[in-house]
N, C-alpha and C positions, 0 to 999 in steps of 0.2 A: 588543403589546410580545411579543418572544420572551423564553420562561427555559429554565429548564433542563430541565422537563417535555418539553419540545418536541423532545429528543432523544431520547427514549423513547417511542416508537409504542405505541398503543393494541393494535394486534395482536401487539407484542412483548410486551404487561405477563407477568414473572414472579412470581408471587407464591410460594407453595408449594413448596420445594424438599424430596423426600422423604430418609428416612435414606441410603437404599442410593444416591441417587443422589451425596449430599455425602462419600457412603465411595468413589464412586468420582476423587473428587479428590484428594484426599490425598496430599502432597505434590508435585501437578503442578507447581508452580511453582519447582521445583528444578531441572528441565531449560532453563527459559525462563531464569533465572536462570545458566546455565553458558553458556548460548548467550547472552544481550546479553554478557558479560562475551567472548567472541568477534568480534563484530563489532561496526562505529562507528552502527551504527544503532541508533536510539531504538526501545525497545519496553514497551506499557504494556499492561495486562489490563483489559477490561471486564468489570464485572458489572453485569448489565442487573436485577438482582434486587436489589441496594442504590441501583442508579445512581449506582453513581461508579465507581473508578479502583482494581482489587485490588492492582496490582503497576505500581510504574514503573522503567527501567534509570535507569541513574548517566548512561546518554549523555549528554552534554549538547545536542547538534541541538532535542529537543522543549522542552528544561526554561525556556528566558528567563529564564536567571539564577538562575534558581532550584534550588534540593537535589531530591532525585526523591521523597525525600518531601514537601517542601513541597506539589510538584502532585500527588501522590497524595493528601493531606490536600485541596488545593482542588477536584479534582474537577473536573466539569465548568465550575466558574466559573471556571476559567483559559481556556477557550474565551473566554468571553465580555470576559477581560482579554485575551488576548493576540492574537485572531483578530481579522482587518481587517475592519467592518461588513457589505460587500456579500460577503463569502467566509462570517460568521456566518449570515448567510439561506439560502448555498446549501449549509453541512453541514445546515442543518434540510430542507432538498427532497432531499440526496441519503440522508437517513431516511428521508426518507419514500417516496423510488420505491424506494428499495435494499427495503425492507421489503414492496413492494409486490409485489418483482420474487420476491422470499426463498417468499412465501406459493405463487406457483405450483410452486415446485422439491417432488418427494416428498420426503418425511421424509427418507427412508434416504441420499438425497445431500446434504440440505442441509448438511455439514461441509464435501462437496467443494467449495464455491465461496466464493470470494475477492471483494471491490469493493477496486477502486481508484481514487483519486481525487485530487486537487492542491487545494492553497488555500496561502493566505499566514500565515503568522506575523511578530506585528512583535513585534522584540526590545525589551529594557528600553533601549536605545542610539533604540529609535525606528528603524531598520532594518527592512525589509520579506524576508522570505526566503519562496521556495516550496518547498514539502514536497510529497512525495508520498507517501500515506497508502494500508496497504493494509490492510483488517480481514477475517479468518478465524473463523468461529464454533469454538470448541474444544469447549463444554458445551451440552448442548439439554436442554430437561424431557421428558417422558416426550411429550408433543405439541408437539414439534419447533418450539416454541422456542429463542432462542438465551439462554441460560444463563448464559455469559461467550465472551467473542472473546477474540482478539490483535490486536491492530494493531502493524503494522511500518514505520514513520517513517526516511525519506532526504532527500535532496535534491532536485526534483524537475527532471530533462530536458528538461519542456515551458517555455513561456514566458508562461504565464496560466493561471490557476485554471479548475478545473473537470475535465473529459479522465476523464467517470466510465464505466469498465469494470469489468463482471465477467465471471470465466471459470473454468471448473470443470476442475480439476487431471486434467491428461489429458486434454482434449479440442483441438480446435485450433478450436473457435469463439470471438469474444470477443465479447460482447454491448455495445455501446457507448451512451449518453443524449446523446441530440440536447437541446442547453438551450434553445434556438431553436424545434424545432417539438414539444418534451416527448415523446421517445417513444425508447422504445428500436429500433435496427436492430442485425439483428446481420451479421457479415463472419468473414473467418476470419485465422486469426493470419501476419502476415506470418513465411515461410518461409528462412530462410537458407541460401546453397550452404554447402556443406563449406568451400571456400575465403575466403568471408567470415566463418563460425565461426574458421578459423586466422588469419586475419588479425584479429578483433578478440580473440582469444584471448593471442597473441603479442605486440598492443598493451597488454592488459591488464598483462601481464609490462614493459612498457617497453619494449619491439625497437620501434626507428627501424625507417622502410620500408627500407633498406638491411639489416638487420638481417633483417625478416622476407623479404625476397628471399635470401638466405644460407641461411635454416631450411628455407625449401620449396622453395628450388632452383628459381627464376625471375628474371624481372628486376626492377630497381626498379620500369620502366615497366607490368608487368604486375603488381604492387603497388597500384601508384595507380592501376591502370583500372579493378581489382578493388573497393580503397574508393571512388574515386566512385561505383561503381553500388552500393556500400552506404548509401553517406551518399543517395543518390537514395532507395530501398528505404526507408530507415527514416526519409526527411527531414529529417537532421539537416546541420548546415555543418562537423563535422567532429569528430576521431578519437576526442575527448572526449565528445560528447555521443551521440556511436555506441556508444560503451562503457554509457554510464548506461543507456542507452535497450533496448540488447539485454541488461544485466544483468536492468533494472526489470521488461520483461516478460518475462523466460524465455524469451531467444532462441537460447541457447547450448547 
């Protein structure tokens, strides 16, 4: 039977934190709170020593009808209440394979990596929403264990849960986990052309096809051509999905 401790790998056991390490975290939540006020995404901070949430933003996407303080107090019990059962097992698996991967990274590079994955939350009304979660280490112990990590949650642009990816800041490689074969495979990030980036950026601003054509001095048919190529490259069916995919995967 799954319990809360399954979310905390023995490979990342955090016991004693030095006074010097604690001093390095003074007031660190203030810029996170400021960022939370400026974004629609939900943000929370995991403390792997206390095995709970140190901070939960007021953004409602992740809260399932609760206040941020209530979710913070619930900690990982929140997952047991609101994650669909099959995805709860998935989260445990992601926890295990993520730390296995992390163990192979040189300590000095570990804060440069982010893991991204999708899972379903069920709301208090019984509706299921697919969300994307990105987890990035913020503070490590002297032996390289994750002490605190920030999680950023947004609506997923995918159709199903999973979609496990690890990427390093500044690298063009993406490590994707094959859930059927139980192995990691490394691929290159999708690269958008300058024209494709323009189309996404103008679309984010609400421009229509005709508006974009006028702004970049091409015909509407040319814009349609580039949009079609963009959709094929990102494996999406409309511009809304293209915007979500491009922003979530840092392609712009």
